[in-house]
N, C-alpha and C positions, 0 to 999 in steps of 0.2 A: 383617926386612929386607924392605923394599919392595923389588916386582917389576914392570917395565915394562910397559905394555900389549907386547901381540905377542911376548910371550916366551917363550910354551908352557905358560903355566900350566895350563889347559884339557886339552891334550894329554897334558901329566904326569897331572892327574887322572884321565884316561881309563885310561893307562897303568897306574897306582897300583891303581884299580877293576878291571881284568882279572888283574892278577897277583894282587890278596886273592881272586876268585874264583874262577880257575884252579888256582893253586897252593899254597894253604892247605888244610890240613883242618878243616872246622868241624865234623867230624858228631859230636865228643865233645860241644859244646854244643848241638847240636839232637835234639829227642825224635823218635821213631820219626814218619815221617808230615810232617816240619816242614818246612819251607824257609828255608835261610838269606838275606836281604836284605843288598844293596849299595845304599844307596840315593845318588843322584848327586843332590846338592841346592848351590844356589847361591842368590846374593842375587837372581836375577831366575831365572822359570823360563824363559825362552830361554837363558840361558844354560848351564842343566841340560842344555837340548837339544842343545847344541853339543856337550856332553861326552858327550853320549849318540850323539848321531851320530857322533865320534872312534871311541866303543867299538865300534859297529856295523860302521865301515869297518875298522877292527882285526881282529874277529873273524871276520867275512865275508871278509877279504882274504886271509887267511892260512890253508891248507888244514889246519895242525896245528890251529889255534884253530877254524877252523869244525865241525870233529867233535863238538865239546862241546855246541852250539847246540843245545837240544831243540826249543823254540819261540823264535818272534821276534815281538814286539807293537808296535805304536806309541809306546807307552814304558815298556818291560820286555822284558829277554830270559832266558829261562830257561836255565840249563844245565842238562845230564847229572848233575852232582854235586851236585842237590838246593841249589843256590844260584841267585837270581836279581840281576839288576842293574834297577832301575828308577830311575824320574826321581820328584822328590817336590819338594815346595813347602817352600821355606825358612820355618823355624819356628826364632827367635831362641833360647826356651829349651832348644832340644835340642845348641845348638851346645857345650858343656860336655861332650857324651858323645862327641864327636868320636874322643876320645883314649883312650878305653876299649876295651878289647878287644872286648867284646860288649856289645850294650845290649840290654835288652827294653823295648821299648815299644809298645802299641796292640795286643797279641798277635803282634808279629811278631817274628822275630829279626832284629835287625837287626848285621849282623856287622861293616860297617862303613861308614860314608859318606866318599864320594869329593867335593869338590868345591872349589869357587875361592872367593876373598875372604873366608876366613875373619874377618879382620881388620876386615870392616864386620859382620859378625855381633857381635864381641866390644864394637863400638861400642854396637850396638843393648842389650847386655846391661848396660851400665856407663853410663851418660850423663854418668859426670865427665868 
């Protein structure tokens, strides 16, 4: 289903990333000392930054959520529950992994990807 511009796709992706980062228990999938990663990816890095700013604003604007922030950096937020939300460059070959519950790639436990415009990624994978 196509969704128009300015319809809240980025805000929804930010809310979903917060839900997955704060309210899901990923510890059964993580080894001792390992952190889970929720990547914010879209077709443009600038769009990922928009989603990341929504996440930062929501977490810092709510006292309940703010208490879970351990560290905040330019492109990542580390939470107290061993989760990290970070901006990532979009690589089309990883799109198929968006729908699996836990992905392991490049020695990072990728718990979920939150992103916008996944349809354009799929077109990159299938040139037909």
